[in-house]
N, C-alpha and C positions, 0 to 999 in steps of 0.2 A: 500264500504267495503275496499277501499284502498286509502291512502293518500300519495301523492308524497312526496319524501324527500325534505327538504329544501336545497338550494344551500350552506347553511352554515353547513350542516351536517358533522359530524366527518368522515363519510365514504367517503366523497368527498375530504377530505384533504390528499394530497399526498406530502410528504416531501422527495425529492430526494437528498437533501444536508444535511441531519440530521444524526448525530451519537447518538444513544441511549444507555445508560448504565443500567445494571441491578444492583441489590443489591449485596454486596460482599458475597462470600461464607464463611460459618462457619461450623465447625465440629459439628456433632450430631444434625443437624437441622432437624425439622420435615418436612418442606416444602423446596424444593430446591430454594435457594435465586437467583440462576441464571435464574429462571423463573419469577422473580418479577421485573417489570419495573415501577418505579414511574413516575408520570406525568411530573415532572420538570427535570428529569435526562436526559438531552439531550444537544447537542451542534450543532448549525447550522453553517456550513462553507459557504464561498462565493459561490453563485450560478452562477456567471458569467463564471466559468470554467467548468460548466456542473454538472451532478449528481455524487454522490459518487458511484464508481463502485467496489472498492476493499478496504479491510482493511488488514494490515500486521503488525504483531508484530515482531520487529527486535531490538535486543539489549535493551530490556525493554522499547522500545518506540513504540507508536502506530502511524503508517503511514497510511494515507488515500490517495487514488488515485481518481482523477476526470478525465474527458475527456482530459483536457489540463493542469493539475497541479498535484503536489504532495505536501503534507503537513504533519505536525506532530500535533496530538491532544494531549494536555497535560492531562494526567490522574493522579489524586491525586498528583498534583505538590507540591513539598516541597522546601523550601529554607533554607539554614543553615546560622546562624549568630553567631558570637563569642562575648563573654563578658568576664568579669573578672573571672568567675567561670571556672573550668576545663571542657572540653567538648564543645559541640556546641548545641545551641538552634535550634529547628526545628519549622519553621512556616508553616502552611498549610492554604489553602483557604477555606476548608470546602466543596468545590464542587468536585465531581468526575471528571467531564469534565470542566475544568476552562477556557481554551483558545486554540486557534489554530494558527499555524504559517506555512506559505508557504515556501517550499524549492525551488521550481521551478514552473514557470507559463507558460512554453512553451512545456513541455513534460508531458505526463500522460498516462492513460490507459482507453480507452473507452470500453473495453471488460469486461462485468460483469463476476466475478469469473475467472479472467484471469489466465490461467495455465502457463503463461510465467514469472510470478513474483516469483522469487526464491532468496534465500539468501545463501551466503557462511558464513564462520566465520567472514569475514571482511566487505563484501560489499553486497549491495542489487542490483539485476539485474531484468530487464524486457524488453519486446519488445513493443515499442510504435507503434501500428498498424496504427494510423492516420498519424504519421510523418514518418513511415517506418524506425525507428531507434532502435538499441539496446542501452539501457541506463544503466548506472551504478551509484549507489548512495553510496558515501563514506563520504568525507567531504562536497562535493557538488554533483550535478548531472552532469555526463559526457556523451556526446553522443558517446558511445564506438565504434559503427560501423563506424563513421566518422573519429575518431582519429586513429583507428587501421586499417584503409584502407580496410574495407569489405563492405562499403556502395554500391559500384558498383555492388556487387553480389546481394544485397537486391533489388536494382533497376531493376534487370533483371526479378524478379519474378512478376507474375501477381497478382492482388489484391485478387482474390478468393483463390489463393494458400497460402497467408500469413494469412488467417483468424484464423486458429486454431494453433497458435504457442504454443509450450510446452517447458519448460526449467527444468533442474534439475542440482544439484551440486554433482559431484563425489568427495567425500572426499579422496578417496585413491590416486587419481592422481591430486587433486586440479584443476579439470577441471569443467567448466560450459558448459553444453550442451544447445544449442539453436536449437531445432528442428523446422525448418520453411519449410513447404512443405515436400519434400521427403528425405532431407538430414539434418544431425545434424552438425551445425557449432560449433567448439570447441574452447573455450577461456581458456588458461592456466593462472591461477592467479600468479604462481611463475614467469613465463617468461613474463607475462603481454602482451601477443600477442595471436592472433587467429592462431592456429597451423595447423588445418586440418579439413577435412570433414569426417564424418562417415556416411556410407550409411545404416548400419544396424539399426533396430529400437530398 
């Protein structure tokens, strides 16, 4: 009455380094296109850096996080060329997900749905649990905790205390809060220094 599944069964296929895209959203559609995933609409990134743990949209670019790397997935990539006619010609690839590029291959995020990944108006921040570093992405990736001299504080914390780091951006004061364990470490973007600890939650 029961036949065992083949080892080639689709149910046994687990892709931990794959980004899958849905169909684009349209107005007045009868069925939500964001629930339609076609078979070939995917992009596989390099698996040597671990599984994809987080996706973040920042400045109209899709960033993906792996255990030890951060990259950009090109979505509907277009390039402009000029000719003798006024205006610019736009060339597209026809693929939704056409390519991926790595920004850094020594810092990442191994926490799935990491609450420490946050963006301000200018930069992207996160806490790398494996390396025990606070990182900032602007033009490149910067180990912020090492450069701004707060790494010694992070080194005093035990590993279980650092597990559930949470960050958020305070637009009023241009401050980034990194709540690691029982205190929030405050980074001021205008002064570009860590200014204080807040003990309230």
